Backbone as a printed PyTorch tensor [residue, N CA C, xyz], in Angstrom:
tensor([[[ 10.3440, -13.9900, -10.1100],
         [ 10.1030, -14.3440,  -8.3380],
         [  9.4250, -15.8030,  -8.2130]],

        [[  9.3340, -16.0990,  -6.7110],
         [  8.2440, -16.9700,  -6.8360],
         [  6.9660, -15.8270,  -6.1180]],

        [[  7.1640, -15.1460,  -6.0440],
         [  6.1990, -14.4150,  -5.3720],
         [  5.0410, -13.8070,  -7.0610]],

        [[  5.9900, -13.2400,  -7.6780],
         [  5.0860, -13.2610,  -8.8400],
         [  4.0980, -14.3750,  -8.8000]],

        [[  3.9540, -15.5290,  -8.8590],
         [  2.6170, -16.8230,  -9.2390],
         [  1.8850, -15.8780,  -9.0010]],

        [[  1.7350, -15.4630,  -7.3760],
         [  0.5680, -15.6850,  -6.6820],
         [  0.2020, -14.0180,  -6.8420]],

        [[  0.9220, -13.0400,  -7.4590],
         [ -0.0110, -12.0870,  -7.7460],
         [ -0.6100, -11.9990,  -8.6210]],

        [[ -1.0070, -10.8930,  -9.3960],
         [ -2.4720, -10.5770, -10.5380],
         [ -1.3730, -10.2430, -11.5520]],

        [[ -1.1980, -10.3870, -12.9590],
         [ -0.4100,  -9.8710, -13.6750],
         [ -1.0710,  -8.2220, -14.0410]],

        [[ -1.4430,  -8.5980, -14.4670],
         [ -2.0650,  -6.6540, -15.4020],
         [ -3.9010,  -6.8190, -14.6110]],

        [[ -3.8860,  -6.0570, -13.9950],
         [ -4.8430,  -5.8340, -12.7520],
         [ -6.2080,  -5.4430, -13.8280]],

        [[ -7.4460,  -5.5850, -13.9890],
         [ -8.4420,  -4.3990, -14.0100],
         [ -9.1310,  -4.1570, -13.3730]],

        [[ -9.1020,  -2.6530, -13.1070],
         [-10.1110,  -2.0750, -12.2030],
         [-11.7030,  -2.0820, -13.2370]],

        [[-12.5640,  -2.1700, -12.3290],
         [-13.8570,  -1.5640, -12.6760],
         [-14.5460,  -0.8440, -11.7160]],

        [[-14.2070,   0.2370, -11.7970],
         [-14.3060,   0.7290, -10.6440],
         [-16.2530,   1.3280, -10.3970]],

        [[-17.2380,   0.7970,  -9.5520],
         [-18.3100,   1.1880,  -9.0600],
         [-18.4800,   2.6930,  -9.8550]],

        [[-20.2180,   2.6410, -10.0740],
         [-19.8900,   4.0790, -10.6540],
         [-20.1210,   5.4950,  -9.6450]],

        [[-19.5120,   6.4800, -10.0620],
         [-18.9840,   7.1250,  -8.8370],
         [-18.0760,   6.8640,  -7.9780]],

        [[-17.3650,   6.1750,  -8.8040],
         [-15.4880,   5.7560,  -7.9730],
         [-14.3970,   5.9410,  -8.7370]],

        [[-13.9800,   7.1790,  -7.6280],
         [-12.5300,   7.3120,  -8.4270],
         [-11.4980,   5.9470,  -8.3910]],

        [[-10.7050,   6.1940,  -9.7820],
         [ -9.2550,   5.1590,  -9.4470],
         [ -8.1870,   5.5940,  -8.9130]],

        [[ -7.0040,   4.8440,  -8.5000],
         [ -6.0150,   4.6440,  -7.6450],
         [ -5.2200,   4.1460,  -7.6070]],

        [[ -4.0560,   3.6660,  -7.2620],
         [ -2.9250,   3.2290,  -7.0490],
         [ -2.2720,   3.3200,  -6.5020]],

        [[ -1.6820,   1.9920,  -5.2130],
         [ -0.6530,   2.5160,  -4.2870],
         [  0.8520,   1.2070,  -4.9850]],

        [[  1.7310,   1.6180,  -4.4140],
         [  2.8420,   0.4940,  -4.5190],
         [  2.9630,   0.3450,  -2.6780]],

        [[  3.2530,  -1.4970,  -3.2990],
         [  3.8750,  -2.4600,  -1.9850],
         [  5.2730,  -2.1180,  -1.8910]],

        [[  5.8400,  -1.5260,  -1.3580],
         [  7.1640,  -1.9680,  -1.4700],
         [  8.1700,  -2.5930,  -0.4470]],

        [[  8.9250,  -3.4910,  -1.4110],
         [  9.3220,  -4.9910,  -0.3800],
         [ 10.8760,  -4.6910,  -0.6960]],

        [[ 11.8130,  -4.0030,   0.5750],
         [ 12.7710,  -4.3820,   0.4420],
         [ 13.1210,  -5.6890,   0.8300]],

        [[ 14.3440,  -5.7470,  -0.0370],
         [ 14.9200,  -7.8540,   0.3380],
         [ 16.1950,  -7.5090,   0.4310]],

        [[ 16.7790,  -5.7290,   1.0730],
         [ 18.2350,  -6.1600,   1.4240],
         [ 18.8690,  -7.6300,   1.9620]],

        [[ 18.2690,  -7.1020,   3.0540],
         [ 18.6710,  -7.7920,   3.9210],
         [ 17.9410,  -9.4680,   3.8700]],

        [[ 18.1390,  -9.9280,   5.1710],
         [ 17.5060, -11.8690,   5.2000],
         [ 16.1310, -11.2830,   5.5840]],

        [[ 16.2260, -10.6830,   6.2360],
         [ 14.7200, -10.7450,   6.3320],
         [ 13.4080,  -9.8320,   5.8700]],

        [[ 12.8240,  -9.6910,   5.1900],
         [ 12.4830,  -8.6550,   3.4850],
         [ 11.7590,  -7.6590,   5.0690]],

        [[ 11.5540,  -6.5600,   4.2770],
         [ 10.6550,  -5.2580,   4.6500],
         [  9.3170,  -4.8510,   4.0070]],

        [[  8.3760,  -4.1450,   4.7770],
         [  7.6080,  -3.2130,   3.8310],
         [  7.7630,  -1.7390,   4.4060]],

        [[  7.4550,  -0.7960,   3.0590],
         [  7.9640,   0.7410,   3.2970],
         [  6.2370,   0.9360,   3.7950]],

        [[  6.0050,   1.6420,   4.5660],
         [  5.1520,   2.9130,   4.7440],
         [  5.0540,   4.3470,   4.7840]],

        [[  3.9970,   4.3960,   4.6640],
         [  3.9830,   6.1880,   5.2080],
         [  3.0640,   6.6570,   6.1620]],

        [[  3.0360,   7.6030,   6.7450],
         [  2.4540,   8.5470,   7.0770],
         [  2.0400,   9.8550,   6.6550]],

        [[  0.9010,   9.7500,   6.5660],
         [  0.9970,  11.1820,   6.0090],
         [  0.8330,  12.1700,   6.7420]],

        [[  0.8670,  13.3770,   6.0000],
         [  0.7770,  14.4840,   6.8940],
         [ -0.8390,  15.1200,   7.5110]],

        [[ -0.8340,  15.9400,   8.1420],
         [ -2.2150,  16.2930,   8.8040],
         [ -2.2930,  17.3220,   8.2020]],

        [[ -2.4540,  17.8940,   7.3350],
         [ -2.3430,  18.9410,   6.2390],
         [ -3.0020,  17.6790,   5.1240]],

        [[ -3.0890,  17.0000,   4.7130],
         [ -3.9060,  16.5390,   3.5410],
         [ -5.4470,  15.9440,   4.0520]],

        [[ -6.4420,  16.4240,   2.8850],
         [ -7.6720,  16.9120,   2.9460],
         [ -8.2270,  14.9200,   3.1010]],

        [[ -7.9370,  13.7740,   2.2000],
         [ -8.3080,  12.9380,   2.2920],
         [ -7.4380,  11.9770,   3.8610]],

        [[ -7.6090,  11.4450,   4.7480],
         [ -7.2550,  10.4400,   5.5380],
         [ -5.2760,  11.0460,   6.2110]],

        [[ -5.8790,  12.3070,   6.5480],
         [ -4.5640,  12.6540,   7.4320],
         [ -4.0990,  12.2400,   8.4490]],

        [[ -2.7450,  11.8100,   8.5390],
         [ -2.0330,  11.3230,   9.7410],
         [ -2.0600,  10.2640,   9.3210]],

        [[ -2.8630,   8.4970,   8.7420],
         [ -3.2170,   7.6000,   8.6660],
         [ -1.4500,   7.3010,   8.3080]],

        [[ -1.3370,   5.5840,   8.2180],
         [ -0.4820,   5.2410,   7.5530],
         [ -1.1660,   4.5490,   6.6470]],

        [[ -0.2830,   4.6780,   5.1450],
         [ -0.6340,   4.1030,   3.6690],
         [  0.4800,   3.8210,   3.0360]],

        [[  0.0480,   3.4030,   1.6810],
         [  1.5120,   3.1470,   1.0490],
         [  1.4100,   4.2380,   0.2200]],

        [[  2.6190,   4.3170,  -0.3620],
         [  2.6300,   5.2930,  -1.4900],
         [  1.6650,   5.1430,  -2.6230]],

        [[  1.1450,   6.0110,  -2.9150],
         [  0.3880,   5.9710,  -4.4440],
         [ -0.6430,   7.4880,  -3.9890]],

        [[ -1.4430,   7.1080,  -5.2260],
         [ -2.6570,   8.4710,  -5.4230],
         [ -3.2730,   8.2600,  -6.3660]],

        [[ -4.3100,   9.0900,  -6.5570],
         [ -5.6210,   8.9150,  -7.6950],
         [ -4.7820,   8.9180,  -9.3730]],

        [[ -5.5770,   8.1810, -10.1830],
         [ -5.2140,   8.2340, -11.5500],
         [ -5.3260,   9.6480, -12.2110]],

        [[ -4.1550,   9.8490, -12.9920],
         [ -4.2910,  11.4100, -13.6300],
         [ -4.4770,  10.9410, -14.8900]],

        [[ -5.3280,  11.9060, -15.5080],
         [ -5.3800,  11.9580, -16.9350],
         [ -4.2780,  11.9490, -17.9500]],

        [[ -3.0490,  12.0640, -17.4800],
         [ -1.9270,  11.7850, -18.2050],
         [ -1.3860,  10.4700, -17.8370]],

        [[ -1.5980,   9.7360, -16.9250],
         [ -0.9000,   8.5890, -16.4220],
         [ -1.5300,   7.5100, -17.5730]],

        [[ -0.1750,   6.4540, -17.5370],
         [  0.0140,   5.8120, -19.1230],
         [ -1.0080,   4.6610, -18.5320]],

        [[ -1.4560,   4.6270, -17.2520],
         [ -2.0640,   3.0430, -16.6020],
         [ -1.6630,   3.3690, -15.0930]],

        [[ -2.5850,   2.5630, -14.6380],
         [ -2.6240,   2.7050, -12.9320],
         [ -0.9960,   1.9080, -12.5950]],

        [[ -0.3340,   1.0830, -13.4000],
         [  0.7550,   0.9740, -12.9470],
         [  1.8210,   2.4630, -12.8780]],

        [[  1.3500,   3.3190, -13.6640],
         [  2.2650,   4.5970, -14.0570],
         [  1.6830,   5.3440, -12.8910]],

        [[  0.2790,   5.4310, -12.4970],
         [ -0.0690,   6.0190, -11.3390],
         [  0.8460,   6.1250,  -9.9390]],

        [[  0.9620,   4.7530,  -9.9540],
         [  0.9340,   3.9640,  -8.6920],
         [  3.4480,   4.5730,  -8.9640]],

        [[  3.5060,   4.0570,  -9.4790],
         [  5.4010,   4.7480, -10.0750],
         [  5.3490,   6.0580,  -9.6650]],

        [[  4.2070,   6.8380, -10.8570],
         [  4.5130,   7.9360, -10.2200],
         [  4.6000,   8.5660,  -9.1610]],

        [[  3.5500,   8.6370,  -8.2750],
         [  3.0780,   8.9490,  -7.5210],
         [  3.8830,   8.5320,  -6.0320]],

        [[  4.8050,   7.2490,  -6.8720],
         [  5.7770,   6.7710,  -5.3770],
         [  7.3330,   7.9610,  -5.5100]],

        [[  7.5390,   7.9490,  -7.0440],
         [  8.4800,   9.2350,  -6.7560],
         [  8.0870,  10.4760,  -6.7030]],

        [[  6.6580,  11.3090,  -6.3480],
         [  6.6130,  12.0850,  -6.1590],
         [  6.5960,  12.4220,  -5.0640]],

        [[  6.0960,  11.5760,  -3.7310],
         [  6.3230,  11.3180,  -2.6390],
         [  7.3040,  11.1200,  -2.2580]],

        [[  8.0010,  10.0370,  -2.3660],
         [  8.9040,   9.2570,  -1.8750],
         [ 10.4890,   9.9590,  -2.3040]],

        [[ 10.4920,  10.0050,  -3.6470],
         [ 11.6600,  10.7640,  -3.9700],
         [ 12.5340,   9.3410,  -4.7990]],

        [[ 12.0270,   7.7640,  -4.4150],
         [ 12.0470,   6.3560,  -5.0390],
         [ 11.6810,   6.5960,  -6.7220]],

        [[ 13.0370,   6.6300,  -7.2730],
         [ 13.0500,   6.3330,  -9.0130],
         [ 12.2950,   5.4430,  -9.2810]],

        [[ 11.0300,   5.2850, -10.0020],
         [ 10.4160,   3.9700, -10.4390],
         [ 11.5060,   3.2050, -11.2870]],

        [[ 12.4620,   3.0890, -11.4660],
         [ 13.4750,   2.3490, -12.5790],
         [ 14.5700,   1.6970, -11.0970]],

        [[ 14.3590,   2.1900,  -9.8470],
         [ 14.7250,   1.3910,  -8.8370],
         [ 13.3390,   0.2950,  -8.3360]],

        [[ 12.1900,   0.1800,  -8.9260],
         [ 11.4740,  -0.7630,  -8.4420],
         [ 11.5990,  -2.1550,  -9.3880]],

        [[ 11.2740,  -3.2170,  -9.4200],
         [ 10.6010,  -4.7290,  -9.5850],
         [  9.5180,  -4.5830,  -9.5380]],

        [[  8.6440,  -4.2110, -10.4070],
         [  6.7850,  -4.7560,  -9.9820],
         [  6.5720,  -6.2420, -10.2540]],

        [[  6.5760,  -6.6320,  -9.4150],
         [  6.3570,  -8.1370,  -9.7640],
         [  4.9360,  -8.7360,  -9.9730]],

        [[  3.9610,  -7.4940,  -9.5270],
         [  2.4570,  -7.5540,  -9.5360],
         [  1.7800,  -7.2670,  -8.8850]],

        [[  0.0000,  -7.0140,  -9.2800],
         [ -0.2910,  -6.9010,  -8.5900],
         [ -2.0970,  -7.3360,  -7.3200]],

        [[ -2.2110,  -6.9730,  -6.6340],
         [ -3.3520,  -7.7900,  -5.3050],
         [ -4.1200,  -7.2730,  -6.1860]],

        [[ -5.4400,  -8.0020,  -5.2110],
         [ -6.5920,  -7.6990,  -5.7530],
         [ -6.5880,  -5.7620,  -4.9740]],

        [[ -7.9090,  -4.9980,  -6.2670],
         [ -8.1170,  -3.6140,  -5.7780],
         [ -9.4430,  -3.8450,  -4.5600]],

        [[ -8.7090,  -3.0770,  -3.7390],
         [ -9.3870,  -2.7210,  -2.6430],
         [-10.5240,  -1.2790,  -2.7110]],

        [[-11.4760,  -1.8040,  -2.3590],
         [-12.4930,   0.2380,  -2.5240],
         [-12.8660,   0.0230,  -1.1610]],

        [[-12.5230,   1.7490,  -0.9600],
         [-12.8710,   2.3720,   0.0500],
         [-14.1040,   3.0740,   0.5190]],

        [[-14.9150,   2.6230,   1.0720],
         [-16.5600,   3.1150,   0.7440],
         [-16.4630,   4.6740,   1.5650]],

        [[-15.6180,   4.9530,   2.2340],
         [-15.5350,   6.0980,   2.9520],
         [-15.6400,   7.4670,   1.5120]],

        [[-14.1520,   6.9130,   0.9370],
         [-13.6900,   8.2260,   0.4220],
         [-14.2040,   7.5610,  -0.9840]],

        [[-15.0010,   6.8060,  -1.7480],
         [-15.4100,   6.1350,  -2.9360],
         [-14.1480,   5.8830,  -4.0110]],

        [[-12.9110,   5.3440,  -3.3480],
         [-12.1070,   5.3380,  -4.6870],
         [-11.5720,   3.5900,  -4.6150]],

        [[-11.4120,   2.7950,  -5.6270],
         [-10.8360,   1.8870,  -6.3560],
         [ -9.4650,   1.5910,  -5.9650]],

        [[ -8.8060,   1.3130,  -5.1430],
         [ -7.1010,   1.3930,  -5.4220],
         [ -6.4400,   0.0490,  -5.7790]],

        [[ -5.9690,  -0.2930,  -6.3920],
         [ -4.7390,  -1.4140,  -7.5190],
         [ -3.7340,  -1.1340,  -7.0070]],

        [[ -3.2270,  -1.9830,  -5.8640],
         [ -2.2690,  -2.4590,  -5.4210],
         [ -1.5340,  -2.8040,  -6.0140]],

        [[ -0.2280,  -2.2400,  -6.4710],
         [  0.6420,  -3.0800,  -7.5730],
         [  1.9210,  -3.2490,  -6.1360]],

        [[  2.9050,  -4.3610,  -6.2890],
         [  4.0960,  -4.7870,  -5.4320],
         [  5.2140,  -4.8310,  -5.8140]],

        [[  5.6970,  -3.5970,  -5.2330],
         [  7.5820,  -3.5210,  -5.9750],
         [  8.6830,  -4.0290,  -5.1960]],

        [[  9.4280,  -4.6550,  -5.6000],
         [ 10.9040,  -5.1910,  -4.9830],
         [ 11.7410,  -4.1410,  -5.3510]],

        [[ 12.3270,  -3.8220,  -3.7660],
         [ 13.6540,  -3.0720,  -3.7770],
         [ 14.9510,  -4.0890,  -3.2770]],

        [[ 16.0900,  -4.3590,  -4.2160],
         [ 16.7680,  -5.4610,  -3.7820],
         [ 17.6570,  -5.2150,  -3.1800]],

        [[ 17.8240,  -2.8420,  -2.5890],
         [ 19.0050,  -2.5000,  -1.6430],
         [ 18.3100,  -1.1710,  -1.1270]],

        [[ 17.9190,  -1.1030,  -0.1260],
         [ 17.0480,   0.0710,   0.9510],
         [ 17.6630,   1.2300,   0.1880]],

        [[ 16.4550,   2.1070,  -0.0590],
         [ 16.3460,   3.3030,  -0.9850],
         [ 16.8120,   4.4950,  -0.1050]],

        [[ 17.6190,   5.1940,  -0.9530],
         [ 17.5070,   6.4410,  -0.2140],
         [ 16.1670,   7.3260,  -0.3570]],

        [[ 15.4650,   7.5370,   0.4320],
         [ 14.3910,   7.9850,   0.2320],
         [ 14.8530,   9.8870,   0.0200]],

        [[ 13.9880,  10.2030,  -0.3080],
         [ 13.3580,  12.1610,   0.1800],
         [ 12.0810,  12.3580,   0.3580]],

        [[ 11.6280,  12.3000,   1.4300],
         [ 10.0560,  12.1610,   1.9010],
         [  9.5250,  13.8540,   1.5000]],

        [[  8.2130,  13.3940,   0.5910],
         [  8.2420,  15.4620,   0.2670],
         [  7.1970,  15.6560,   1.7680]],

        [[  7.5440,  16.6000,   2.0220],
         [  6.9370,  17.6840,   3.5740],
         [  5.7870,  17.8180,   3.5560]],

        [[  5.3160,  17.7260,   1.9380],
         [  3.3550,  18.4300,   2.4200],
         [  2.6240,  17.6320,   2.4530]],

        [[  2.9460,  16.0910,   1.6970],
         [  2.4930,  14.9010,   2.0080],
         [  2.6350,  13.8090,   2.8390]],

        [[  4.1880,  13.7010,   3.2330],
         [  4.8120,  13.0380,   4.0920],
         [  5.1580,  13.1450,   5.2060]],

        [[  4.7830,  12.8940,   6.2540],
         [  4.7580,  13.4780,   7.1600],
         [  6.2570,  12.3180,   8.2960]],

        [[  6.3260,  10.8750,   8.0460],
         [  6.8530,  10.0570,   8.2440],
         [  7.4320,   8.4670,   7.2510]],

        [[  8.5860,   7.9630,   7.4370],
         [  8.7260,   6.8650,   6.0150],
         [  8.6990,   5.8950,   7.5160]],

        [[  7.8950,   4.6230,   7.4250],
         [  7.8300,   3.2350,   8.4910],
         [  8.4050,   2.2440,   7.6520]],

        [[  9.3480,   1.2700,   8.6300],
         [  9.8100,   0.1850,   7.4990],
         [  9.0970,  -0.6810,   9.0520]],

        [[  8.6180,  -1.6360,   8.2330],
         [  8.4780,  -2.9160,   9.0730],
         [  8.8850,  -3.7830,   8.2280]],

        [[  9.3050,  -5.2120,   9.5460],
         [  9.7430,  -6.5330,   8.8790],
         [  8.8530,  -7.0850,   8.5440]],

        [[  8.3080,  -7.4620,   7.3670],
         [  7.1980,  -9.1460,   7.2120],
         [  6.6250,  -9.7150,   8.0040]],

        [[  7.8940, -10.3520,   8.5980],
         [  7.4850, -11.6150,   9.6670],
         [  6.9100, -10.9000,  11.0100]],

        [[  7.4820,  -9.3750,  11.5150],
         [  6.6150,  -8.7800,  12.4320],
         [  5.3300,  -7.9310,  11.9360]],

        [[  4.7180,  -7.8830,  11.0330],
         [  3.8820,  -7.5520,  10.1860],
         [  2.8230,  -8.6050,  10.1530]],

        [[  3.3120, -10.3190,   9.8080],
         [  2.4360, -11.1630,  10.1260],
         [  2.1520, -11.5030,  11.6470]],

        [[  3.0440, -11.1270,  12.5830],
         [  2.5970, -11.6310,  14.3780],
         [  2.0440, -10.5560,  14.6350]],

        [[  2.2090,  -9.5220,  14.2410],
         [  0.9210,  -8.3190,  14.7840],
         [ -0.2490,  -8.6140,  14.1710]],

        [[ -0.9390,  -8.9190,  13.4220],
         [ -2.0270,  -9.3030,  12.4470],
         [ -3.2910,  -9.1390,  13.5430]],

        [[ -4.2280,  -8.5480,  13.3090],
         [ -5.7290,  -8.4690,  14.5880],
         [ -6.0810,  -8.4030,  13.8300]],

        [[ -7.7290,  -9.5090,  14.3030],
         [ -8.8610,  -9.1980,  13.6910],
         [ -9.5610,  -8.0420,  14.1840]],

        [[-10.4870,  -7.3550,  13.4340],
         [-10.9360,  -6.1300,  13.9620],
         [-11.7210,  -6.0010,  13.6630]],

        [[-13.1620,  -4.9880,  14.1370],
         [-14.9970,  -4.6670,  13.3670],
         [-15.1980,  -3.9180,  14.1660]],

        [[-15.3790,  -2.6820,  13.4430],
         [-16.1870,  -0.7570,  13.2950],
         [-17.4420,  -1.2190,  13.1800]],

        [[-18.0030,  -0.5620,  14.1090],
         [-19.0280,  -0.4710,  13.9810],
         [-19.5010,   0.7110,  13.2890]],

        [[-20.2520,   0.9360,  12.1060],
         [-21.1910,   2.5750,  11.3150],
         [-22.3190,   1.8610,  11.1100]],

        [[-22.8730,   2.8350,  11.9020],
         [-24.5690,   3.3060,  12.0150],
         [-24.7890,   1.9880,  12.0360]],

        [[-25.7320,   1.2160,  11.7340],
         [-25.9880,  -0.2970,  11.4850],
         [-24.9480,  -1.5050,  11.4490]],

        [[-24.1830,  -0.6080,  10.2190],
         [-23.4320,  -1.9160,   9.9120],
         [-21.7520,  -2.0680,  10.4300]],

        [[-21.7000,  -3.5550,  10.4150],
         [-20.5760,  -3.6040,  11.0280],
         [-19.6840,  -4.4340,  10.1870]],

        [[-18.0950,  -3.5310,   9.9290],
         [-16.9240,  -3.9920,   8.7550],
         [-16.1310,  -4.6650,  10.1030]],

        [[-15.6390,  -5.7690,   9.4870],
         [-14.5670,  -6.7510,   9.6990],
         [-13.3620,  -6.2890,   8.6020]],

        [[-12.3060,  -6.4200,   9.6620],
         [-11.1620,  -6.1290,   8.8940],
         [ -9.7380,  -6.4520,   9.5750]],

        [[ -8.8010,  -6.0970,   9.9110],
         [ -7.3160,  -6.4860,  10.3970],
         [ -6.7010,  -4.9800,  10.8500]],

        [[ -6.0100,  -5.1890,  11.5940],
         [ -4.6150,  -4.2720,  12.4650],
         [ -3.8510,  -4.8470,  12.1510]],

        [[ -2.2720,  -3.8530,  12.7450],
         [ -1.6750,  -4.2240,  12.6990],
         [ -0.7470,  -3.4590,  14.0680]],

        [[ -0.5670,  -3.1690,  15.1100],
         [ -0.3560,  -2.1490,  16.1470],
         [  1.2460,  -2.8970,  16.1750]],

        [[  1.8990,  -1.5990,  15.1500],
         [  3.4200,  -1.7790,  14.9830],
         [  3.9870,  -0.6800,  16.1890]],

        [[  5.5520,  -0.1880,  16.2940],
         [  5.6500,   0.2050,  17.1520],
         [  5.6910,   1.9880,  16.2990]],

        [[  5.0850,   2.9840,  17.0690],
         [  5.2390,   3.9010,  16.3860],
         [  3.5500,   4.4000,  15.3020]],

        [[  3.1850,   2.6480,  15.6900],
         [  2.0860,   3.1170,  13.9890],
         [  1.0120,   2.3040,  14.2840]],

        [[ -0.0860,   2.5670,  14.3060],
         [ -1.6200,   1.8860,  14.0540],
         [ -2.0550,   1.3660,  12.3100]],

        [[ -1.9810,   0.3400,  11.8860],
         [ -1.9410,  -0.0930,  10.2780],
         [ -3.3540,  -0.3260,  10.7810]],

        [[ -4.3050,  -0.2840,   9.6870],
         [ -5.8990,  -0.1490,   9.5470],
         [ -6.2690,  -0.1000,   8.4580]],

        [[ -7.7440,  -0.2040,   8.2620],
         [ -8.5140,   0.1060,   6.9520],
         [ -8.4260,  -0.5210,   6.0260]],

        [[ -7.9280,   0.4540,   4.6030],
         [ -7.7860,   0.1020,   3.2850],
         [ -5.9630,  -0.2270,   3.3500]],

        [[ -5.2150,   0.2760,   3.7750],
         [ -3.5870,  -0.2010,   3.9040],
         [ -4.1600,  -1.7990,   4.1630]],

        [[ -4.4580,  -2.0800,   5.7230],
         [ -4.4970,  -3.1350,   6.1390],
         [ -4.9950,  -4.6490,   5.6180]],

        [[ -5.9850,  -3.8570,   5.1240],
         [ -6.7500,  -5.1570,   4.1820],
         [ -5.8530,  -4.9020,   2.5390]],

        [[ -4.8050,  -4.6380,   2.2820],
         [ -3.7210,  -5.0270,   1.4220],
         [ -2.7720,  -5.2690,   1.9860]],

        [[ -2.6710,  -5.4150,   3.1210],
         [ -1.2930,  -6.1730,   3.8400],
         [ -1.4300,  -7.3330,   4.1920]],

        [[ -2.9500,  -7.1120,   4.6100],
         [ -3.7160,  -8.5550,   5.0170],
         [ -3.1780,  -9.3330,   3.1540]],

        [[ -3.9680,  -9.0020,   2.5940],
         [ -3.9950,  -9.6710,   1.1360],
         [ -2.7500, -10.1970,   0.1750]],

        [[ -1.3790,  -9.1500,   1.2070],
         [ -0.3810,  -9.4130,   0.7470],
         [  0.3390, -10.5090,   1.4300]],

        [[ -0.0820, -10.5700,   2.6460],
         [  0.9120, -11.8800,   3.8940],
         [ -0.4950, -13.3810,   3.3080]],

        [[ -1.6290, -13.0550,   2.8850],
         [ -2.2000, -14.4770,   2.9530],
         [ -1.3450, -15.1690,   1.5130]],

        [[ -1.4520, -14.4620,   0.5280],
         [ -0.2880, -15.0580,  -0.8860],
         [  1.1890, -15.5530,  -0.1000]],

        [[  1.7160, -14.2890,   0.6810],
         [  3.2870, -14.9480,   1.2450],
         [  3.0290, -16.9070,   1.9310]],

        [[  1.7370, -16.5360,   2.6680],
         [  1.9690, -17.7120,   3.4700],
         [  2.7130, -17.8520,   4.1460]],

        [[  3.4300, -19.2450,   4.2110],
         [  4.6770, -19.5150,   5.1810],
         [  5.7100, -18.8160,   4.8750]],

        [[  5.8430, -18.0300,   4.1120],
         [  7.6220, -17.3020,   3.7440],
         [  7.3330, -16.2720,   4.5410]],

        [[  6.9220, -15.8710,   5.5670],
         [  6.6810, -14.3100,   6.2610],
         [  7.6040, -14.6480,   7.4260]]])
């Protein structure tokens, strides 16, 4: 697939001291003429980033065979999506979250057919899906002031959700690689 050549085949994550490793899956459904991306809305009960829009994934566990295994395990736990259904074509650059001290490695996975998802109600409040083209059109630069520091990034105002923060940075990285193909 052409997208694989624009991705990192085997990412190396070197977290700064005091930073934990995590991995997410960026699931792209290619069943229709217009590819779409699956997101989740986290439940309000979660200790980190409650209610926020994210990609399925989470912290690396000691038993994981690597960060790709982390992303696929977490996706299966959160959405009931079997790892065998995902064609992982590569990864995007790692994203560091300064607020929660996590280095996130995003893997891009293709789904030829729209999967039947079974969200874990303890973690996932809602599953969202948006066409890549609509996401690209919705992208807007944003600035967040934190004390004497200003963070610049992107946000995506979509029907039913605002995508921002680390998820928006990962999405922006994907859209840059897709270029005119969205």
